[in-house]
N, C-alpha and C positions, 0 to 999 in steps of 0.2 A: 145580181138578182133584182128585177124591177119591182117597183111597188104593186104593179098588179099581181105579179106571181106570189108576192108576200100575202096578199089580201086574202083573207080567208083563214089563214093559219095565225097571223098576228105576231106580235114579238114575244108573247108569255102565254105558256100553256101549263097545264097541270100533268104530273107523270104519278102514276100510283100502281102498287101492287095490291092495295088493300080491298080492290073490289073482290078478289077471289075469297076473302073470308067473310063476305056480307050476303045475306040473301038476296034474290034477284030483285024484289021490291024496293029494298034498300038501296040497291045499286041504281035502279031507275031514278028514285027521288034524288039520290046525290048527282047523277049525271046531269039531270034537268035543272039544278041550282047552278053547277058549274058553267052550264051552257048560259043561264040567266046572269051570272056573275059577270059575263063577258070574256072569258078566256077564249083564246083562239084556237086551242086544241086539247084534247084529253088524250094522254098516252097510256097505255097499260101493258103491263109484262106477260109473259107466259111461263109458267112453270108446270105444276100439276094440279091447278086449280080449273077453271073454265078453260077450254081450250079458245084459241084466238079468234076463230071464226064465230063461234058461240057468243063470245064476250062483245066481239065488234057489233054484231046483231043487236044485242041486248042495249048496247049504249047509242047505237044509231036511232034505234026505235024510240029511246026515251028523249030524244033531243031534237031540236029544231034546226040548228044552224051550225054548230061546232064541228070542226073535223075530229074524228075519231081515228087515232093511230096507233097501230100495233108497234110496241117498243120493247121487245121484237116477237115476231112469230119465228118460231124455232124451226129451223129447216131439217132438223133430226126428227122432227114429230110427225111430218106427213110428206108425201111425195110431191112432185111438182105438179102432177096433174091435179090433185086434189085442191092445191094451193092456187094454182091459176084459174081454175073454174070457181072457187069461192070468191076470190079477188074480183072476177068478172060480175058474180052475182051481186056482191056488195056494192060494186062501183056502178051497176045499172039501177039497183034499187034506190042508192042515196048518191046522186049524181054529185062529184066533187066534193064529197063529205068523208071519204075512206082514203086513208093513208097507209100503205102497206110497208112496215120495216120489217127487214129479214135480217136473221142472224143466227146465234147459237151454234156456230161450228165448233165441235170439239174433236180434238185429234186423237186416234187410236193411242192408248197407254197413258193418257192424261188422266189424273184423278179427278173424280167429280160424281158425286151422288147426292140425291136428295131423299131423306128419310130411307136410306139404305138402297134406293132404286138407282143404279148407274145411269147416268145420262147418256143417251146416244151418241156414239162417235161417227163422224161423217168424212173423216179425211182431213187433209192439209186445208187451212181456212180459205185462202184466195181460190185455188182451183176447185174447191168444193162449191163455194158460192158462184163462181163463174160458171160451172157446169150447171147448177141448180137454175140459175137465170136463163141459160140456153135451152133447158128442158122445159121451163114455163113458157118462153117465148114460142116454143115449137107445139104447144097443145092446140089442136084444131078448135076453131070456134064454131059450135053447133047450137047456140042460143043467141040471145040479144047481145050484141056488142055495146059495152057501156060507152057513153059519150057524155063527158070527156073520158079519156081512158084513166083508170086510177094511178094515183102517183106510187113510186116505190123509193125507198130509201134502204140503206144498209147499215146494220150496226159496225161501225168502222172505227179502228184506234190506230193501226200501224199505217205506214206510207203506202203499201201495196193495196190495202183494203180501200184506203181512202181514194186513191187513184182509180180503183174500179167503181167505186159508188159514184165518182164524178163522170166516168166514161159511161157507164151502163144503166144508171138511174138517176132519179131527179137529185139525190144527195146522200148525205150521211147523217146518221144519229149516234154521235158518240156519247157513252155513258161511263160516269164515274171518271171524270177528267178535271184537271185544275185548268185555270184560265189559259195558261201557257198552251195547252194542248189546243186549244181554240184557234189561237192565231197561226200555230204550226200547221193546223188541219187546213185553214183557208189559204194558206200559202202553197200548200199541195195540191188543193182541189181546183183553185183558181177562183175567179169572181163570180161566175155564173152558177155554179152548184149551190144547191140548198145545203145549210148547215144548222142542224137542228140539235143543240145540246142539252143533255140532262144535267140538273144542279140539284143535290140533295140538300135540304136545309132543316134545321130544327129551330122552332120558334120558342126561345126559352131565355129570360134574361139571366137565370142562374147560370153562370159560366161552367161551373163544375158539372153540373146535371146535365146540361146541353152537351158537353164535351163527351160524357158517358155515353149518352144516346148516339152521338156521332161516332165515337170510336167502335161502338159495336157494329155499326154499319160497315165502316172501312175495315174491321178486322175480318168480317164475313168474306168479304170479297177479296182482299190481298190473301187470305188464308186458303180460299178454295179456287180461285181462279189464276192459272198461270199467266193469262193473257193481261190480266188486270195489274198483276205484280211487273211483268215486262213493260206496260204502258207508263206506271208511275216512275219506275226507273229509268225512262227515257228523259224524264224531266227533273232529274237531279235527286231523287229519293233513293237512298242506298238502303243496305241490310239493317242499318240502325234505326230507320224510319219503318221498317216493316216488322222486324222481329226483336223482342218476343211479342210485343203488342205495338199497334201503330203510334208513332210519334205525334206529338201536338202538332209539328208542323205539318206532316201529312194529312191528319185529320182536319185541320183548319183549311188546307188547300182543297179538299175535297168536299167538304161540308160547311157550308155558311150557318153561322149560328148565332143567336142573340135575338135583337128585335127586328122588325119589319125593315128598318131602314139598312141594316146589314146585308139583308137578303136584297133589298133593292139595289145596293152598291155592287154586290157580286153579278146580279143579272145585267147590270149596266156594263160592268167589265167584260162580261162575255160578248155583250152586243157591240162594243167599242173594239173588241179584238177580232171580230168578223163574223160572229153567229148571226144568223137570220132569225132565230127562235131559240127561245130558252124555256124547256120544260121544268117546272119546280116540282120536286119531290119531297113531300113534307115527311119527315121522320118523327115518331113519338115513341113514348115508352110501350105502347101497345101496337106494334106493327100491323095486326089485323083490324084496328079500328079505323073508320073513315075519318080523316081528319077535317071536318066540314068547318069547325070554328076557324082553323088555320087558314083555309082556303078563302074564307071571306075576308080575314084580315089582310091577306096577301092580296087579293083582288082589290081592295080599297088602296092599297099603296102602289101596286104594279101596273094597273090598267087604266 
């Protein structure tokens, strides 16, 4: 990837779920500060808080230059027509600043619920995503065509999804991965595709307290997401690392914790392994709180 293509996204961004738990006014203020701090992108997840399109409008309207990226928009939550037309509207209104990340594929029969609500199943991951992209591309254009066209990435962990991301989109957005996955993904995708990796962090020099926060995060994903369990197994983490609670080895591989220097080292490891961009997800004892102090500390160290 050329320096020109990296420009505008930068090497470091912010990743957060915390916007969903905050009033719109607080989200606007926080997003404006993230923009002013110099981060290249702000990534946000989608569950059952604000929908991805509404959240993107809120963030784009509150900022001036930063890229706003869905990480990810769930393909089970809306049909391809709705996603394609929303992508065009956001791309036209905010040229070059909206990045659409797609994912959320769940196979029929997999467990998975949020507050007792079953997450929608869409079929086998790679065929489902390929079909969704085909359907989005086929939607006729009856409005203003955005210029430039918005970029897309896929939530990709396994080799087939990484290959699809490299062939059909700008690249991939792996989530919940060790550094070894970054090097492996780069080898699969080739040199030209974008690789934007999420990295969870806990800024706390109390090792036991930091590990407790990190372990709760890791336990949630390996306990509820079969694809995340399969992904970490691919890199040598066995049953003893997953059950009954995540091992220190797995926790430390997924979550960088300690001071800002430890976080800086982990971000550099991903970049050296082939990532173009690393989005830092700050974990705290209160997942709903906006970690604005931590974002400021990290900006001073990473940007």
